[in-house]
C-alpha positions as CSV (number, residue, x, y, z in Angstrom):
1,M,-64.4,-104.5,-125.7
2,R,-63.4,-100.8,-125.4
3,P,-62.0,-99.7,-122.0
4,Y,-64.4,-97.4,-120.2
5,P,-62.6,-94.0,-119.7
6,N,-63.9,-93.8,-116.1
7,L,-63.1,-90.1,-115.7
8,N,-64.5,-90.0,-112.2
9,G,-62.2,-92.9,-111.2
10,D,-64.8,-94.8,-109.2
11,S,-67.1,-96.5,-111.8
12,G,-68.4,-100.0,-111.6
13,V,-67.9,-100.3,-115.4
14,R,-64.6,-101.6,-116.8
15,A,-65.4,-101.8,-120.5
16,Y,-68.1,-101.6,-123.1
17,L,-68.8,-102.7,-126.7
18,P,-71.5,-100.8,-128.7
19,G,-73.3,-102.6,-131.5
20,P,-76.3,-102.0,-133.7
21,D,-79.2,-101.4,-131.3
22,A,-77.2,-102.9,-128.3
23,I,-74.4,-102.4,-125.9
24,A,-72.4,-105.0,-123.9
25,I,-71.1,-103.8,-120.5
26,E,-68.3,-105.4,-118.5
27,F,-68.4,-104.5,-114.9
28,V,-65.4,-104.4,-112.5
29,D,-66.4,-107.8,-111.0
30,G,-65.9,-109.4,-114.5
31,S,-69.6,-109.9,-115.3
32,V,-70.7,-108.9,-118.8
33,Y,-74.3,-108.0,-119.6
34,L,-75.9,-107.3,-123.0
35,Y,-78.5,-104.6,-123.2
36,T,-80.6,-104.3,-126.4
37,A,-83.1,-101.9,-127.8
38,Q,-85.7,-104.7,-127.3
39,S,-84.8,-105.2,-123.6
40,A,-84.1,-101.7,-122.5
41,G,-85.4,-99.4,-125.3
42,A,-83.7,-97.7,-128.1
43,E,-83.4,-94.3,-126.3
44,T,-81.8,-96.0,-123.3
45,I,-79.2,-97.8,-125.5
46,A,-78.4,-94.5,-127.2
47,S,-77.9,-92.8,-123.8
48,M,-75.8,-95.7,-122.6
49,V,-73.5,-95.5,-125.7
50,E,-73.2,-91.7,-125.2
51,L,-72.3,-92.1,-121.6
52,A,-69.8,-94.9,-122.3
53,E,-68.1,-92.8,-124.9
54,S,-67.9,-89.7,-122.6
55,G,-66.5,-91.8,-119.8
56,R,-68.8,-90.4,-117.1
57,G,-72.0,-91.5,-115.5
58,L,-72.7,-94.9,-117.1
59,S,-72.7,-97.0,-113.9
60,T,-75.0,-94.5,-112.2
61,Y,-77.3,-94.4,-115.2
62,I,-77.5,-98.2,-115.3
63,S,-78.3,-98.4,-111.5
64,Q,-80.9,-95.6,-111.6
65,H,-82.6,-96.2,-115.0
66,V,-81.8,-99.5,-116.6
67,R,-81.5,-101.9,-113.6
68,E,-82.5,-105.4,-114.7
69,A,-83.4,-104.5,-118.3
70,Y,-80.6,-106.6,-119.8
71,A,-81.3,-109.1,-122.6
72,E,-78.6,-111.6,-121.5
73,K,-75.8,-112.2,-119.0
74,L,-72.9,-113.1,-121.1
75,R,-70.4,-113.8,-118.3
């Protein structure tokens, strides 16, 4: 996992791991969710990776646009 830069300082995201057509997100509560192009859509995954790398807006994007569109809860 890569640490999420959290430039705003108040994100619910702790870390992320991009992969081919997927991204795993670790939240501050320790839970880890896998989002895939199949579960959330390829455009959504691309946006999530971009936001993760920029360090701003990922948690908000997930809560507003992705919600429960994860493929699997890993932890």
